[in-house]
N, C-alpha and C positions, 0 to 999 in steps of 0.2 A: 037781564041776569047779572049786569054790572051794577045796577041800582040795587039788586036784592043783595049781593055780596057787599057793597058798600054800607048799605043799612045793617048787615050783620055785624060788621066791624065796629061800629059806633056802640054796640053795647058790650064790647070786650073791655076788660082793663088795658091800660095801655102796654104794660108789661107783658101781658098774656099775649096780646096782638102781635107785640115786638118779636117774642120768642117764636110765635108760630111762624110768621112770615119769614123769620130768620132760617128756621129749618127747612121751609120748603124752597127758599133760595138756595141754600146751601147743599141740599140734595141734587141740585142740577149740576154741581161740580164734581160730584164723586167720579164721574167718568173721565173727568180730567186729570185725576191723580190727587185731589184735594181732599184732606180730612177736616171734618168740621169739630172744633174744639168748643162744645157748648159753654162751658164755664168762663171762657175767654171771649166768647162771642167772635170767632174768627175762622176762617178758612186756612190751612197751611198746607203747603207742599215743598218737598226738596227738590232742588233742581237736579238736572242730570248728572252734573259734575259732582253734586254733593257738597259744594262750595257755598251755596246760596240757600236761603228759605224764601219761598215766596208767600205772603200773607194777604189775605183781604179781611180787613178788620171792619166789622159792624157795629155802628154806634148810634147815639140818639141825642138828644139835648133837653134842657130843663123847660123848655117851653111846651111840652106834651099837654094836651087838655083831653080829658077821656070823652070819646065821641066826637071830637072835630080834628084834633091833631095828634099824631104820633109820628115823630120824626125817625127816619132811617136814614143813615149816612154811610158811605162806604170809603175806606182809605186802603190805598195801594201801598204796600210795604215791602221792601227787600231787605234782608238781613244776612249777616254772613260771620261765622266766627272767625274768618280770616282779617275781617275788617276790624272786629273787637281785639285781635292779637296785635295787629298793626297799631292800634290807637294805645294800646297798653305799653307799647315801646315807646311811642313819640310823645304822648301826652304829658308825662312826668318831665320830660326835657323843657316843655314849654309853660309848666305849670297849668296846664288845662285839666279840667276835672271830668269825671264820668265817662270813661272810655267805653261806650256802648258797642252794639254790633250792627246798628242801623246804617244802612247804604242810602236808602230813601225813604220818605214817608209824606205822600201827598194824598189830597183828596181826590177821589176817582173822578170828580168833574173837571180836573186841570188835565186829565188826559183826553177829553172829548175835544169835539171842535168848538165848542163854547169857551173853553179854558177858563171856567169859573166852578167856585165850589160848589154852588147852588145846583149844577148840573148832575152832581153826584149826591143829591140829598133830596129825599122824598117825604111826602106825608101818606102813609100806610092806608089811612082811612079813603084817600081818593086814588090810590095807586095799586093797580094790579102787580103782583110780585114778579110776573113774567117780564114787564117792562125793565124791572131792575136787573134781572138776569141777563136780558138782551143787552144792555149797556155794559155790563161787566164782560159779556163775551166778546164785544165788539171793540172793547178799549182796554181792558186790563189784561186780557190773556196775550194778546200781541204784544204788549208791552213786557209782559213776564217773558216771552219768547225772546225777545231782543237781548235779554240779560243772560240767556243760555250761550250767546255767543258774544263774549265781552268786546270783541273787535268791531263788533255792530256800533256798541254805545262809544267806544273809544274813537272811532272814526268820525261818528256824529259831532263830537266835542271839537273837531277841527275845524268846524265851520258855525255852529250854534249849540247853545246848551239844549240836550234833550229833554223833551216835555215831561219825562219821568223825573225830573230833579226840578225842586222849588229852590232848594239853598245851593248858593254858591260854594258854601265852603264844604258842604257834602260832596258836591260834584267834584270839587278840586281834590279833596280825600280820596274819592273812588279811582281818579286818574292815577294818584301816586300810588295806591295800594295795589291797582289790578293793571296798571299800564306801566310807563316808564317815565323818566325824568323830561325826556324831550316832548312827549306827548301831553304831560301835565304842564310843562312851560307853554305850549301852545295853546293848549286848553284854557289857562287861567288868562292868557292875553285875550283870546275871545270872550271870555265870561266878563271879564272888565269892560271891554269895547261894547258888547251889548247891552250892559246896564249904565254906560257912560261913566264909568268909574276910575278910568285910566288916570285922569288928572288928579282925582282925590287920593288914588293909591299911591302915586308918586310922591305927592305932597306929604301924605301922612308917613310914608316911609322914611322920608328926610327929617320930619319931626321926630320920629322915634329914633333915627340915627343920632340926632343931637340931643337927645334927652328930654324932648318936649313932652307936655302932657296931652293924652288922649281924651276927646269928649266922649261921653258915653254913647252918642250915637255913632261912633266910629269904631266901636268894638269889633263890628262884625268883618270890616276892611282890614282891622288890625289882627284879626285871627288869621286871614288869608296871607298877610305879609309875615307873620311869624312862622307860619307853616312853609312859605316859600324861602324865607332866609336859611331855615334850618336845612333845607335841601339844596342851598345855593343857587336857587332859581331867580334870575335877574328879569325883570319886566322893562323893557326899553320903549 
């Protein structure tokens, strides 16, 4: 039966197969309160608090070859109008641009035990859609549930960066927007320690204070420093 199903898939146009399988997958999550937005190829659900939006975004890539490869990947996304409002107030003070509403956006594979992008990416020609459904249920839904109680996320930052965050800047911004200064300070220290950035952070902070130039590869840490300085957060 699997061989027959795979054989049928090979005769379909890549976009036709993608749309068909996306609908089959999306249908499985209606019982969980998600609505499928076909034009945007994503599942959307509002949190119980109505402060957050939970998104499962379906994507593909340019390497599709009809009959042999049709990529299907899933991104785990959390957005919030509160985050966007917070950024609209902060960003102009720091000359940052594009204050969007994204709390986090990671490939589903990074939530799995494999912690790799490919674990959330499949070839639809060779994959039964139920396998994708099962992975989403096992890893994405529990992660969305964590965000329903912000204390779970904030408490986790006291020791490690939650797997739901790839970006340290987004993680730090989340702590400031939904937590308090003390939590953000402790969380930032742990983020820097986890990435072995403590020394780089302090050295760059001194350079900025003395009017020195910032290398392009240090912009990421520089953003953390600017946000921390605005809130008078000191890392010792």
